[in-house]
C-alpha positions in Angstrom: -0.2 0.7 45.7 -0.2 -3.2 44.6 -2.6 -2.1 42.0 -0.7 0.3 40.3 2.2 -2.0 40.3 0.3 -4.8 38.8 -1.3 -2.2 35.9 2.5 -1.0 35.3 3.6 -4.7 35.1 0.9 -5.7 32.7 1.5 -2.4 30.3 5.1 -3.5 30.3 4.4 -7.3 29.4 2.3 -5.8 26.8 4.8 -4.0 25.1 6.3 -5.7 22.0 9.8 -5.4 20.6 11.0 -5.2 16.8 14.0 -4.9 15.1 14.7 -2.3 12.7 17.0 -1.8 9.9 17.1 1.5 8.2 19.2 4.8 7.1 19.2 8.1 8.9 17.4 11.0 7.3 17.7 13.6 9.7 18.7 13.8 13.6 17.2 16.1 16.0 19.3 15.8 19.2 17.1 18.5 21.1 13.8 16.4 20.6 15.8 13.1 20.9 14.6 11.8 17.7 15.9 10.4 14.6 14.2 10.4 11.1 14.8 7.0 9.5 13.9 5.5 6.2 13.8 1.8 7.4 13.0 -1.5 5.7 9.6 -3.1 6.4 9.5 -4.0 10.1 8.2 -7.6 10.1 4.9 -8.2 11.7 4.4 -4.2 12.5 4.6 -1.9 9.4 6.1 -1.6 5.9 8.9 0.3 4.6 8.6 4.2 5.1 10.3 7.2 6.5 9.1 8.2 10.0 10.7 9.6 13.4 11.8 7.6 16.4 12.5 8.9 19.7 15.3 7.1 21.4 15.7 6.1 25.0 19.4 7.3 25.3 19.9 10.7 23.8 23.6 9.7 23.5 23.3 7.0 20.8 22.1 10.2 18.4 25.8 11.8 18.8 27.4 9.5 16.2 24.8 9.7 13.5 24.5 11.9 10.5 22.2 11.8 7.2 23.0 8.5 5.2 24.4 6.3 8.0 22.9 3.0 8.4 21.6 1.9 11.6 19.9 -0.8 13.8 17.9 -0.5 16.6 15.2 -2.4 18.6 12.0 -0.7 18.7 9.8 -1.0 21.9 5.9 -0.3 21.2 3.5 -0.3 24.3 -0.3 0.9 24.2 0.8 4.5 24.2 4.1 5.1 23.3 7.1 3.8 21.1 10.8 4.3 22.1 13.9 3.3 20.0 16.8 1.3 22.1 19.9 0.0 21.6 20.7 2.2 18.5 24.0 1.5 16.4 25.8 2.1 13.3 25.4 -1.1 11.1 26.5 -2.1 7.8 30.1 -1.6 6.2 31.0 -0.7 2.7 31.4 -3.1 -0.1 35.2 -2.6 0.6 36.3 -2.2 4.3 39.4 0.0 3.7 40.0 3.4 5.5 38.7 6.2 3.9 41.5 8.8 2.6 42.9 11.8 5.0 40.8 14.4 2.7 37.4 13.1 3.2 35.3 15.8 4.0 32.7 15.5 6.8 28.9 16.2 6.9 28.4 19.9 6.4 31.7 20.7 4.8 31.7 22.5 1.5 32.4 20.5 -1.7 35.9 21.3 -3.2 35.6 22.5 -6.7 36.2 20.2 -9.8 36.4 20.3 -13.5 35.3 17.2 -15.3 34.2 16.1 -18.9 30.7 14.3 -19.2 29.5 11.9 -21.5 28.4 14.7 -24.3 32.0 16.1 -24.0 31.0 19.1 -22.1 32.8 20.8 -19.2 31.2 20.2 -15.8 32.1 22.5 -12.7 31.0 23.2 -9.4 30.1 26.3 -10.0 27.8 25.4 -13.0 25.6 23.4 -10.0 25.4 26.4 -8.0 21.6 26.2 -6.2 21.3 22.8 -7.3 20.9 19.6 -5.0 23.6 17.2 -6.1 23.6 13.3 -5.9 27.2 12.0 -6.7 28.2 8.1 -6.9 31.3 6.2 -8.4 31.0 3.7 -10.8 33.1 2.4 -14.1 31.5 0.8 -17.2 33.7 -2.6 -17.1 32.4 -3.2 -13.6 31.9 -6.9 -13.6 29.8 -7.3 -10.1 26.1 -6.8 -10.8 25.3 -5.9 -7.4 27.8 -3.0 -7.4 28.2 -0.3 -10.3 25.3 -2.0 -12.1 23.1 -1.7 -9.2 24.1 1.9 -8.2 23.5 2.9 -12.2 20.2 1.1 -11.9 19.4 2.9 -8.4 20.3 6.6 -10.1 17.5 5.7 -12.9 15.2 4.9 -10.6 15.7 8.4 -8.8 15.7 9.9 -11.9 12.5 8.8 -12.8 11.0 9.6 -9.6 12.0 13.3 -9.9 11.7 13.6 -13.5 10.1 17.1 -13.4 12.7 18.2 -10.7 15.2 20.9 -12.5 16.9 21.2 -9.4 18.2 17.9 -8.8 21.3 16.7 -10.7 23.0 13.4 -10.8 26.7 12.8 -11.4 28.2 9.4 -11.8 32.1 9.7 -11.7 34.0 6.9 -13.3 36.7 5.5 -11.4 38.3 4.3 -14.4 39.1 7.4 -16.5 41.6 5.9 -18.8 39.1 3.6 -20.4 35.9 5.8 -19.9 36.2 8.1 -22.4 33.1 10.7 -23.1 32.4 8.2 -26.0 32.3 5.1 -23.5 30.2 7.0 -20.9 27.9 8.1 -23.6 27.0 4.4 -24.4 26.9 3.4 -21.1 24.3 6.5 -20.3 22.1 5.3 -23.3 22.4 1.8 -21.7 20.6 3.6 -18.9 18.2 6.2 -20.7 19.8 8.9 -18.8 17.9 12.1 -19.0 19.7 15.5 -19.1 20.2 16.3 -15.6 22.4 12.9 -15.0 25.9 13.4 -16.1 28.5 10.6 -16.5 32.0 12.4 -15.7 35.7 11.6 -16.7 39.0 13.3 -16.2 41.2 13.7 -13.0 38.7 12.4 -10.7 41.3 11.8 -7.8 40.8 15.1 -5.9 36.9 14.8 -5.7 37.1 11.0 -5.1 39.2 11.6 -2.0 37.3 14.4 -0.5 34.2 12.3 -0.5 35.8 8.9 0.9 36.0 7.0 -2.5 38.8 4.8 -3.1 39.9 2.8 -5.8 42.9 0.9 -7.2 43.8 -1.6 -10.0 43.7 -4.9 -9.2 45.2 -7.7 -12.1 43.4 -5.7 -14.7 40.3 -4.5 -13.2 39.3 -1.9 -10.7 38.5 -2.4 -7.2 36.7 0.4 -5.3 34.6 0.9 -2.4 30.9 2.9 -3.0 30.0 5.9 -1.6 27.1 7.9 -2.7 27.0 11.6 -1.3 24.0 14.4 -1.3 25.4 17.8 -1.4 22.5 20.6 -0.5 21.7 23.6 -2.5 24.4 25.7 -0.8 27.2 23.4 -1.7 27.6 21.5 1.3 27.8 17.8 2.3 24.6 16.8 3.5 24.6 13.1 3.3 26.9 10.3 2.7 25.6 6.7 2.2 28.0 3.7 2.1 27.7 0.6 -0.1 25.6 -0.2 -2.8 22.9 -2.2 -0.7 20.8 0.8 -0.1 16.9 0.8 -1.0 15.9 3.4 -3.8 13.5 4.8 -1.4 15.9 5.6 1.1 18.1 7.9 -1.2 14.8 9.4 -2.3 14.1 10.7 1.2 17.3 11.9 1.5 17.1 14.1 -1.9 13.4 14.9 -1.1 14.7 16.5 2.2 17.4 18.7 0.7 15.4 19.9 -2.0 12.9 21.6 0.4 15.5 23.6 1.9 16.6 26.7 0.6 20.4 27.7 0.1 
């Protein structure tokens, strides 16, 4: 008995613990696992997407695709376990979402907007597609917000350049200034392809339904940053707050939805 206790103690002491920061791609409460696209884990592994089993199943209850998490990964000789899982990070602007904000699994409401070519874009036109939606404006002065979001969408478009079932929508929060002509110039700046639409018009309802808040502030526009993934069936599949996520994390969320059937 004493020997087995010593062996157990030795194994416990041999286990190592690593802090992990990532974005949830999927949650499996039955298997007590979460699929996470994580940043590099110092001293252990590079950035990648992999499943982690959690020690406390209750910590999965408030998680959903797109939410950022931190946890401690304990790695022993024959197993690993995620402990102290908690949501982390905050939107670029810490403000409450509109009451109309939809939840994961809710259907995206119909919208009628105009793209950079002057073409009408409606939700019905995108039936059966996977949609990624962000909110930007062309006069944004902060390089780590709208330009970063646009650069990330440009990278996503290159990654899925042969995927006709993916549509990118960048919706302006400054529709009075961002006319189709202005958005056309902006789209050219980012070498936007045919499946990336920059939308203007009456964007208020769509913005509120996706948790995007914007306001006028001494001649400029203030806004939070929400990127939403909509599945082939027209329902919200993931929501990523802020603009500081890694491109590969969004790509993992999109790739998962592209594999799904409506």
